C-alpha positions as CSV (number, residue, x, y, z in Angstrom):
1,M,12.5,6.8,5.8
2,Q,15.6,5.3,4.2
3,S,16.1,4.3,0.6
4,N,16.1,0.7,1.6
5,D,12.6,1.1,2.9
6,T,11.5,2.6,-0.3
7,E,13.2,-0.1,-2.4
8,L,11.6,-2.9,-0.3
9,A,8.2,-1.3,-0.5
10,E,8.6,-1.0,-4.3
11,A,9.8,-4.6,-4.6
12,V,6.8,-5.9,-2.8
13,Y,4.5,-3.8,-4.9
14,Q,6.2,-4.9,-8.2
15,A,6.0,-8.6,-7.1
16,W,2.3,-8.2,-6.5
17,L,1.8,-6.6,-10.0
18,K,3.5,-9.7,-11.5
19,V,1.1,-12.2,-9.9
20,T,-2.2,-10.3,-9.8
21,S,-4.7,-10.7,-12.5
22,R,-6.1,-7.3,-11.8
23,V,-4.2,-4.1,-12.6
24,P,-4.9,-1.5,-9.9
25,R,-7.6,0.6,-11.2
26,S,-6.9,4.1,-10.1
27,P,-4.0,6.3,-9.1
28,A,-5.6,6.8,-5.7
29,Y,-5.7,3.0,-5.1
30,Q,-2.1,2.6,-6.2
31,A,-1.0,5.5,-4.0
32,G,-2.8,3.8,-1.0
33,V,-1.0,0.5,-1.6
34,K,2.4,2.1,-2.0
35,A,1.9,4.4,1.0
36,R,0.9,1.5,3.3
37,L,3.8,-0.6,2.1
38,L,6.2,2.2,2.7
39,S,4.9,3.0,6.1
40,L,5.2,-0.7,7.1
41,A,8.7,-1.1,5.5
42,S,9.9,1.8,7.6
43,G,8.7,0.2,10.8
44,E,5.5,2.1,11.5
45,T,2.9,-0.3,13.0
46,H,-0.3,1.5,13.8
47,P,-1.9,4.3,11.8
48,R,-2.8,3.9,8.2
49,P,-1.5,6.4,5.7
50,S,-3.5,9.5,5.4
51,P,-5.6,10.2,2.2
52,R,-4.2,13.7,2.6
53,I,-1.2,12.4,0.6
54,I,-3.4,12.6,-2.4
55,D,-5.5,15.6,-1.2
56,A,-8.7,13.4,-1.1
57,E,-11.7,14.6,0.8
58,R,-13.6,12.2,3.1
59,G,-16.6,10.7,1.3
60,T,-15.2,10.9,-2.2
61,A,-14.5,7.9,-4.5
62,E,-10.8,8.9,-4.5
63,Y,-10.7,8.8,-0.7
64,D,-12.3,5.4,-0.6
65,A,-10.0,4.1,-3.3
66,F,-6.9,5.3,-1.3
67,L,-8.2,3.5,1.8
68,A,-8.9,0.3,-0.1
69,G,-5.4,0.4,-1.6
70,S,-4.0,1.0,1.9
71,E,-5.8,-2.1,3.1
72,R,-4.4,-4.1,0.1
73,G,-1.0,-2.8,0.9
74,H,-1.3,-4.1,4.5
75,L,-2.3,-7.6,3.3
76,L,0.6,-7.7,0.8
77,W,3.0,-6.8,3.6
78,I,1.6,-9.6,5.8
79,K,2.0,-12.1,3.0
80,F,5.5,-10.8,2.4
81,K,6.6,-10.8,6.0
82,Y,4.8,-14.0,7.2
83,P,4.4,-16.3,4.2
84,E,4.0,-19.3,6.4
85,V,1.0,-17.9,8.1
86,V,-1.0,-16.9,5.0
């Protein structure tokens, strides 16, 4: 991944924080959002980021929060890339 990918992912994340009325609740959720944004900014198109990034075990609240954040990150990316569609 290039620094441009990281900067783009962070810019989308920060833009979302400015307009959302909810502050992301957990570090695992935030990690999921950022991981998905970074993977999409770097051109990956299929697999979602792994909860292993945060050492979460399947079935835990932390695991679920990471996956929920990952899904939010995907939606944010779609809104960023295709604003005319959303």
